[in-house]
DOVO-17382 format. One line per 3 residues: their letters; for each residue x, y, z of N, C-alpha, C. Coordinates in pm, whole numbers, plus 50000, padded with zeros to 5 digits. Layout:
N
A	X/Y/Z/X/Y/Z/X/Y/Z | ...
***
This chain:
296
XXX	62235/57787/34144/62093/57790/34136/62039/57766/34001 | 62128/57745/33900/62086/57733/33766/61996/57610/33744 | 62030/57501/33816/61948/57380/33795/61804/57399/33838
XXX	61779/57492/33934/61643/57517/33984/61564/57569/33870 | 61616/57654/33789/61541/57715/33666/61509/57603/33573 | 61606/57505/33549/61573/57393/33463/61462/57313/33521
XXX	61466/57289/33655/61363/57211/33717/61225/57282/33699 | 61224/57410/33714/61099/57485/33693/61047/57473/33562 | 61134/57469/33455/61098/57458/33313/61036/57317/33297
XXX	61087/57216/33344/61045/57076/33331/60903/57059/33392 | 60895/57111/33514/60762/57099/33580/60650/57168/33512 | 60680/57288/33456/60577/57373/33386/60541/57294/33261
XXX	60634/57240/33188/60593/57171/33064/60512/57045/33099 | 60552/56976/33207/60476/56861/33250/60332/56895/33289 | 60312/57014/33350/60182/57058/33387/60102/57103/33262
XXX	60164/57187/33181/60087/57238/33067/60071/57152/32951 | 60168/57062/32927/60169/56972/32817/60202/57039/32687 | 60258/57162/32694/60284/57240/32580/60414/57325/32592
XXX	60503/57313/32497/60622/57401/32498/60586/57544/32482 | 60498/57573/32386/60457/57703/32364/60393/57776/32484 | 60299/57707/32545/60235/57775/32664/60333/57796/32778
XXX	60413/57704/32804/60517/57710/32910/60615/57823/32877 | 60661/57827/32750/60755/57933/32713/60699/58073/32741 | 60572/58088/32710/60509/58220/32731/60504/58254/32888
XXX	60473/58154/32965/60467/58174/33110/60606/58199/33169 | 60704/58131/33113/60841/58142/33167/60925/58252/33111 | 60864/58330/33013/60931/58440/32944/61064/58383/32877
XXX	61037/58277/32803/61145/58220/32720/61092/58196/32579 | 61182/58184/32482/61135/58145/32349/61114/57993/32355 | 61021/57943/32258/61003/57796/32259/61133/57722/32227
XXX	61221/57779/32141/61348/57706/32112/61435/57702/32232 | 61439/57814/32311/61527/57810/32429/61481/57712/32534 | 61347/57710/32548/61288/57610/32643/61317/57469/32600
XXX	61301/57443/32471/61326/57310/32415/61475/57274/32440 | 61571/57361/32421/61701/57340/32444/61735/57304/32591 | 61672/57374/32679/61697/57349/32825/61650/57201/32857
XXX	61538/57160/32800/61487/57026/32836/61576/56922/32772 | 61612/56950/32646/61701/56858/32572/61841/56841/32635 | 61897/56953/32683/62027/56950/32753/62011/56867/32877
XXX	61905/56876/32952/61886/56793/33077/61867/56655/33038 | 61786/56622/32938/61772/56486/32895/61905/56424/32850 | 61990/56497/32777/62118/56446/32732/62207/56414/32859
XXX	62203/56502/32954/62284/56486/33079/62232/56357/33155 | 62103/56344/33159/62049/56224/33226/62057/56098/33146 | 62072/56112/33012/62086/55991/32924/61956/55928/32904
XXX	61841/55999/32914/61710/55945/32897/61616/56058/32858 | 61518/56034/32769/61418/56136/32735/61314/56130/32852 | 61252/56252/32870/61150/56259/32977/61005/56273/32928
XXX	60994/56315/32800/60863/56344/32737/60838/56264/32613 | 60716/56222/32594/60675/56177/32463/60632/56295/32384 | 60689/56313/32267/60658/56429/32177/60535/56382/32089
XXX	60419/56436/32119/60298/56396/32051/60246/56514/31962 | 60161/56485/31866/60107/56597/31785/60027/56693/31870 | 59961/56647/31975/59883/56740/32056/59963/56794/32175
XXX	60097/56769/32180/60175/56826/32287/60272/56732/32346 | 60318/56761/32474/60419/56691/32546/60353/56612/32659 | 60399/56485/32675/60343/56407/32786/60462/56330/32848
XXX	60464/56328/32981/60566/56259/33054/60564/56105/33019 | 60682/56055/33004/60695/55905/32995/60726/55858/33132 | 60736/55726/33155/60762/55677/33292/60888/55726/33351
XXX	60996/55747/33273/61120/55803/33327/61093/55949/33369 | 61020/56025/33286/60988/56164/33319/60907/56174/33451 | 60814/56076/33474/60733/56079/33598/60826/56062/33714
XXX	60925/55975/33704/61021/55956/33815/61108/56084/33834 | 61146/56147/33729/61228/56267/33746/61143/56381/33803 | 61022/56395/33765/60934/56507/33812/60909/56481/33963
XXX	60885/56354/34001/60863/56329/34149/60995/56372/34221 | 61112/56333/34168/61235/56373/34236/61247/56520/34243 | 61220/56594/34130/61231/56740/34133/61140/56801/34241
XXX	61016/56749/34249/60927/56805/34351/60981/56777/34496 | 61038/56665/34511/61106/56647/34650/61213/56737/34672 | 61304/56761/34571/61411/56852/34584/61374/56989/34616
XXX	61270/57038/34537/61231/57172/34559/61163/57192/34694 | 61089/57089/34741/61035/57093/34871/61141/57098/34973 | 61240/57018/34964/61353/57026/35062/61422/57151/35059
XXX	61439/57219/34940/61507/57349/34927/61424/57454/35005 | 61291/57450/34983/61211/57545/35050/61217/57529/35206 | 61226/57407/35245/61239/57378/35392/61369/57430/35447
XXX	61482/57405/35377/61611/57457/35421/61611/57612/35423 | 61555/57671/35317/61552/57817/35308/61465/57879/35422 | 61356/57807/35464/61274/57855/35569/61354/57839/35704
XXX	61425/57729/35721/61499/57707/35841/61613/57811/35859 | 61679/57849/35746/61787/57945/35750/61724/58087/35794 | 61609/58118/35736/61542/58242/35775/61509/58244/35925
XXX	61472/58122/35973/61440/58119/36124/61562/58144/36213 | 61685/58107/36155/61813/58131/36228/61823/58279/36261 | 61774/58362/36165/61798/58503/36188/61677/58570/36266
XXX	61584/58483/36307/61467/58526/36385/61362/58586/36296 | 61370/58568/36164/61278/58632/36074/61210/58529/35984 | 61089/58488/36019/61029/58378/35944/60982/58426/35815
XXX	61020/58350/35712/60980/58379/35569/60916/58255/35516 | 60873/58259/35396/60829/58146/35322/60691/58155/35260 | 60647/58052/35200/60513/58044/35141/60447/57919/35188
XXX	60322/57932/35219/60243/57821/35271/60123/57804/35180 | 60109/57680/35124/60005/57648/35037/59909/57546/35097 | 59778/57586/35107/59679/57509/35175/59568/57468/35076
XXX	59536/57336/35085/59422/57287/35002/59311/57259/35110 | 59191/57293/35073/59087/57277/35185/58947/57247/35110 | 58861/57186/35187/58716/57181/35154/58664/57310/35166
XXX	58555/57329/35083/58490/57462/35078/58439/57510/35217 | 58407/57413/35311/58348/57442/35430/58448/57529/35521 | 58577/57519/35492/58671/57591/35569/58728/57723/35498
XXX	58684/57745/35380/58735/57851/35297/58686/57990/35324 | 58565/57997/35379/58499/58126/35390/58536/58195/35530 | 58533/58113/35633/58552/58169/35766/58675/58128/35840
XXX	58692/57989/35850/58800/57938/35945/58940/57972/35893 | 58977/57926/35765/59110/57950/35723/59151/58091/35696 | 59068/58178/35637/59106/58316/35628/59144/58377/35770
XXX	59061/58344/35865/59092/58391/36006/59227/58334/36054 | 59255/58211/36026/59385/58157/36071/59501/58219/35997 | 59483/58248/35866/59592/58300/35790/59617/58441/35839
XXX	59515/58523/35862/59536/58657/35912/59602/58654/36049 | 59566/58565/36129/59626/58552/36263/59779/58525/36251 | 59813/58432/36160/59950/58403/36144/60034/58511/36086
XXX	59971/58576/35989/60049/58684/35919/60061/58806/36005 | 59979/58824/36104/59988/58933/36201/60130/58926/36278 | 60170/58801/36293/60303/58782/36356/60412/58762/36259
XXX	60381/58713/36138/60492/58681/36036/60446/58734/35906 | 60471/58859/35883/60420/58933/35760/60501/58898/35636 | 60611/58827/35646/60695/58786/35534/60651/58653/35478
XXX	60554/58585/35541/60499/58461/35493/60388/58490/35413 | 60382/58428/35289/60268/58451/35197/60190/58315/35199 | 60068/58313/35147/59983/58199/35147/59914/58184/35010
XXX	59887/58062/34975/59785/58033/34874/59686/57936/34932 | 59555/57957/34898/59446/57877/34944/59368/57814/34823 | 59371/57685/34807/59303/57623/34700/59187/57549/34758
XXX	59065/57579/34701/58941/57515/34741/58924/57396/34647 | 58925/57273/34703/58909/57152/34631/58806/57068/34691 | 58736/56984/34614/58632/56890/34677/58719/56776/34746
XXX	58645/56708/34832/58718/56615/34927/58790/56512/34852 | 58749/56479/34731/58817/56370/34661/58944/56417/34591 | 58963/56549/34577/59081/56598/34504/59184/56672/34591
XXX	59151/56680/34725/59250/56751/34810/59376/56672/34820 | 59368/56540/34823/59493/56458/34839/59580/56472/34714 | 59517/56485/34593/59592/56498/34475/59677/56625/34477
XXX	59628/56731/34543/59703/56855/34551/59827/56837/34646 | 59819/56745/34742/59935/56719/34826/60040/56632/34748 | 59994/56531/34677/60084/56440/34608/60153/56518/34487
XXX	60090/56616/34437/60152/56698/34328/60240/56810/34385 | 60253/56825/34516/60330/56923/34584/60267/57066/34557 | 60141/57066/34525/60073/57194/34504/60029/57253/34641
XXX	60019/57168/34742/59977/57205/34872/60072/57142/34975 | 60096/57216/35081/60168/57165/35198/60075/57096/35297 | 59962/57151/35307/59866/57115/35411/59724/57101/35361
XXX	59653/57005/35414/59513/56994/35370/59425/56996/35494 | 59308/57077/35481/59205/57078/35584/59083/57031/35512 | 59033/56916/35539/58937/56850/35451/58825/56787/35531
XXX	58710/56786/35471/58598/56718/35529/58575/56582/35466 | 58565/56473/35545/58541/56337/35500/58638/56301/35381 | 58768/56300/35403/58860/56268/35296/58853/56114/35268
XXX	58866/56077/35141/58867/55934/35104/59001/55875/35159 | 58996/55744/35205/59118/55685/35256/59222/55661/35148 | 59344/55700/35174/59452/55681/35077/59579/55673/35151
XXX	59673/55583/35106/59801/55566/35183/59893/55697/35175 | 59882/55783/35076/59966/55893/35064/59927/56003/35168 | 59814/56002/35220/59761/56102/35312/59792/56062/35457
XXX	59863/56156/35528/59890/56131/35666/59812/56228/35757 | 59706/56174/35824/59628/56263/35916/59711/56312/36040 | 59697/56434/36068/59768/56491/36185/59665/56520/36294
XXX	59542/56544/36255/59434/56560/36346/59307/56516/36280 | 59231/56434/36358/59101/56385/36308/59000/56434/36418 | 58902/56510/36379/58808/56570/36466/58664/56557/36415
XXX	58572/56527/36503/58434/56524/36465/58370/56657/36488 | 58305/56702/36385/58233/56833/36381/58085/56814/36373 | 58007/56872/36460/57864/56854/36440/57813/56929/36317
XXX	57709/56872/36246/57649/56939/36138/57540/57034/36194 | 57533/57156/36142/57434/57255/36189/57333/57281/36086 | 57213/57309/36130/57109/57368/36043/57126/57522/36049
XXX	57133/57586/35932/57149/57729/35927/57021/57789/35878 | 56974/57891/35960/56843/57957/35924/56856/58108/35944 | 56773/58179/35887/56767/58325/35915/56738/58355/36051
XXX	56782/58469/36109/56761/58506/36246/56610/58509/36284 | 56522/58537/36184/56382/58547/36214/56303/58414/36178 | 56379/58316/36148/56313/58184/36119/56267/58121/36250
XXX	56150/58058/36253/56098/57990/36378/56194/57895/36443 | 56281/57820/36361/56375/57735/36426/56485/57805/36502 | 56506/57932/36470/56615/58007/36540/56578/58034/36682
XXX	56450/58029/36721/56409/58071/36850/56409/57959/36952 | 56419/57832/36908/56411/57711/36997/56558/57695/37053 | 56553/57624/37166/56679/57605/37245/56725/57448/37218
XXX	56856/57428/37233/56909/57299/37225/56918/57248/37083 | 56969/57126/37067/56985/57063/36930/56848/57053/36862 | 56851/57066/36733/56730/57055/36654/56717/56925/36584
XXX	56595/56862/36579/56579/56734/36519/56565/56746/36367 | 56618/56649/36305/56620/56657/36154/56480/56669/36096 | 56390/56597/36160/56249/56603/36109/56190/56740/36118
XXX	56235/56821/36216/56190/56955/36225/56245/57045/36113 | 56374/57015/36072/56437/57088/35971/56364/57061/35837 | 56331/56934/35817/56271/56895/35685/56127/56929/35674
XXX	56068/56987/35774/55930/57045/35765/55934/57173/35674 | 56051/57225/35663/56066/57352/35583/56137/57323/35451 | 56127/57407/35354/56204/57398/35230/56350/57396/35265
XXX	56430/57325/35190/56578/57327/35225/56653/57374/35108 | 56779/57431/35135/56881/57456/35035/56977/57344/35050 | 56988/57258/34953/57068/57130/34971/57201/57149/34900
XXX	57309/57107/34969/57437/57103/34907/57433/56995/34790 | 57511/57024/34677/57505/56921/34578/57610/56812/34607 | 57627/56716/34509/57714/56600/34546/57856/56629/34533
XXX	57901/56757/34503/58043/56788/34506/58094/56811/34646 | 57992/56824/34741/58028/56857/34879/58006/56733/34966 | 58100/56704/35052/58097/56585/35136/57975/56581/35228
XXX	57933/56703/35272/57816/56710/35367/57694/56649/35316 | 57683/56654/35175/57559/56600/35109/57545/56455/35139 | 57650/56379/35139/57643/56235/35160/57597/56208/35304
XXX	57638/56286/35397/57597/56273/35539/57447/56300/35545 | 57400/56406/35480/57259/56433/35480/57175/56326/35415 | 57217/56272/35305/57146/56172/35238/57131/56045/35325
XXX	57250/56008/35394/57244/55895/35479/57151/55917/35604 | 57146/56039/35654/57062/56071/35771/56909/56067/35724 | 56881/56126/35608/56739/56119/35563/56695/55979/35529
XXX	56786/55890/35484/56748/55758/35456/56716/55680/35591 | 56791/55711/35692/56770/55649/35822/56630/55680/35887 | 56600/55813/35867/56469/55860/35933/56349/55855/35835
XXX	56377/55812/35711/56282/55796/35606/56188/55921/35583 | 56266/56036/35569/56184/56155/35553/56228/56223/35416 | 56129/56272/35344/56163/56338/35215/56211/56483/35243
XXX	56271/56542/35149/56308/56689/35155/56249/56764/35044 | 56188/56880/35079/56138/56972/34979/56257/57069/34940 | 56320/57037/34829/56444/57113/34795/56409/57240/34713
XXX	56434/57351/34778/56410/57479/34709/56518/57514/34613 | 56647/57473/34652/56765/57508/34580/56874/57409/34604 | 56950/57373/34501/57062/57284/34520/57178/57355/34462
XXX	57294/57355/34538/57402/57430/34490/57539/57367/34550 | 57651/57388/34481/57783/57346/34531/57844/57460/34602 | 57781/57572/34637/57846/57683/34703/57779/57710/34845
XXX	57862/57701/34945/57811/57730/35082/57780/57882/35092 | 57841/57959/35021/57811/58104/35022/57672/58124/34967 | 57641/58058/34851/57506/58073/34801/57400/58013/34890
XXX	57436/57906/34960/57335/57844/35062/57302/57941/35168 | 57408/58008/35221/57378/58099/35333/57311/58223/35280 | 57350/58271/35156/57283/58384/35111/57133/58366/35081
XXX	57101/58250/35031/56955/58224/35007/56883/58208/35138 | 56943/58152/35237/56878/58140/35369/56832/58271/35430 | 56893/58382/35382/56856/58517/35432/56744/58572/35358
XXX	56700/58513/35250/56596/58560/35157/56465/58483/35165 | 56468/58368/35228/56340/58285/35235/56351/58203/35363 | 56235/58163/35412/56233/58074/35538/56264/57932/35490
XXX	56393/57910/35471/56443/57777/35434/56547/57730/35533 | 56587/57610/35530/56692/57554/35614/56808/57509/35525 | 56925/57541/35558/57044/57484/35496/57140/57427/35594
XXX	57255/57376/35557/57339/57300/35644/57486/57335/35629 | 57563/57319/35734/57702/57354/35737/57758/57288/35867 | 57891/57260/35858/57957/57213/35981/57987/57332/36074
XXX	58008/57302/36198/58022/57413/36299/58141/57501/36257 | 58255/57442/36221/58376/57532/36195/58350/57624/36078 | 58255/57598/35994/58231/57684/35870/58130/57786/35886
XXX	58069/57793/36005/57956/57891/36026/58014/58028/36061 | 57974/58132/35978/58018/58265/36015/57969/58308/36156 | 58064/58352/36234/58025/58378/36368/57978/58524/36390
XXX	58017/58614/36295/57987/58754/36315/57862/58803/36242 | 57805/58717/36161/57682/58751/36087/57558/58726/36167 | 57503/58836/36216/57387/58824/36305/57256/58792/36230
XXX	57269/58792/36100/57151/58758/36020/57118/58610/36012 | 57216/58533/36055/57201/58386/36048/57217/58323/36185 | 57150/58215/36210/57158/58135/36326/57187/57989/36302
XXX	57284/57937/36373/57326/57792/36352/57272/57707/36468 | 57207/57606/36434/57155/57510/36539/57215/57368/36505 | 57275/57313/36598/57332/57178/36588/57218/57072/36564
XXX	57239/56987/36469/57136/56878/36450/57161/56772/36547 | 57055/56724/36610/57066/56624/36716/57151/56498/36667 | 57238/56457/36750/57327/56346/36709/57250/56214/36693
XXX	57128/56202/36745/57046/56084/36718/57004/56077/36579 | 57001/56189/36507/56953/56192/36372/57061/56195/36267 | 57178/56263/36303/57278/56285/36202/57414/56267/36260
XXX	57497/56181/36205/57636/56163/36261/57721/56288/36231 | 57808/56314/36318/57900/56434/36295/57985/56412/36166 | 58038/56520/36117/58131/56515/36003/58266/56503/36052
XXX	58357/56430/35973/58491/56409/36013/58578/56512/35949 | 58635/56598/36031/58735/56699/35977/58877/56646/35997 | 58952/56657/35895/59091/56595/35900/59193/56708/35860
XXX	59290/56728/35936/59406/56807/35896/59522/56710/35867 | 59583/56722/35747/59684/56622/35711/59780/56675/35610 | 59886/56597/35582/59988/56641/35489/60025/56507/35411
XXX	60118/56525/35312/60167/56410/35242/60259/56329/35325 | 60230/56203/35329/60309/56108/35405/60453/56109/35369 | 60547/56114/35473/60688/56118/35447/60749/56246/35408
XXX	60672/56356/35403/60727/56476/35364/60754/56566/35487 | 60868/56626/35492/60901/56720/35598/60869/56862/35552 | 60781/56925/35620/60732/57057/35583/60832/57167/35611
XXX	60831/57275/35523/60917/57391/35562/60870/57448/35698 | 60952/57526/35761/60919/57580/35895/60785/57651/35900 | 60766/57748/35805/60649/57829/35808/60531/57746/35795
XXX	60527/57642/35702/60410/57550/35687/60387/57467/35809 | 60496/57421/35871/60485/57338/35986/60431/57421/36108 | 60469/57538/36126/60419/57626/36237/60271/57658/36208
XXX	60237/57686/36079/60093/57721/36057/60008/57597/36071 | 60054/57481/36036/59978/57353/36068/59955/57338/36212 | 60058/57358/36298/60041/57355/36442/59931/57451/36490
XXX	59925/57571/36433/59825/57668/36477/59682/57624/36436 | 59670/57578/36319/59546/57524/36273/59492/57408/36360 | 59585/57321/36394/59542/57205/36477/59498/57258/36615
XXX	59572/57347/36672/59532/57405/36797/59396/57471/36800 | 59373/57548/36687/59238/57621/36676/59127/57525/36659 | 59144/57412/36587/59031/57321/36567/59011/57234/36696
XX	59124/57191/36759/59116/57107/36873/59067/57177/36992 | 59093/57315/36998/59054/57394/37113/58910/57429/37114
***
C-alpha cells in the first residue's frame, strides 16, 4: 500500500501547488514530501512538476500521471467496496456534486435513507453551479452529479434526464396560494419577485420565459441562494421560484404552485457520472436509489 501514500502526496501537491501547504496537510516535513516526489520521478524517468517561484505546477507528463493515479484510486475504491459487499457489509464513501436546487431537501433525504440501511457508508455533498459540476466528475472529486441544465460535454454521461416543472413559491397567506391549478407567469409578475441570480440555471429559464411574454419583473431581491429566496418569501408578499424537486415538503409556511407550461418550459434535471468510469458499489447503489426517487 506504500504507493498509495505516494499517489496521495502527488495529488495533494497538484491541487495545492505548494510543497509547504501539502506537507502541513499530510503531516510530513517539506523535505520528506519533496523526496517522495523526486523518488517517484526518478523511478518514472520524467519530472512531473514545473518548479516555479510561486509554487509547483503540473507539466504535461504530470497531468498524464495524475489522470492515471485518479483512475487507479477509483478502481481501488471500487474493488474495496466489492470486497466489503462479499461479506454482506456495505462500506465506502460516496461523493456527490449537485446544483443548489437539490442540496436543501432532496439529496439530504436520499442520503439519510441510504445510511439508514448502510451506516458504514459516508458521504460528501458538494454544491456547485451547473457549469462546474462536470469538472468535479473529471477531477474525481465526485462520483455522481445531480444537476440542473448541465452544459453539453463529452465527458459527462447522463444516466437519467428528467423534466421538472418550475414552481412559484409564495407564503401560505399570499393570494396566489389560494388559487387552484397551474399559475400563469403574468400573475406571478404582478407581484414583487425574489429573483435567482445568474449563478443559478433557473435564472436563464426565467429570463427566456419573461422575454417570450414581454413582461417586466419588479425585483425586490436578487440572490444566489435558494434558502434566502424561500426565507424572504415568508417575510413579504413576493413570489420566488424553484423546481419541484427542491421545494421543501414539510414547511407549511410556503406553498408551491407550478407555472403553466404555456408560459415556462420545464427545467432539465440530469443524473450522471464521468463517462467510462465504473463506480464503486456504494456509489453505484446510491445512484440507483436517486434515479428511482426522481423517476418515481
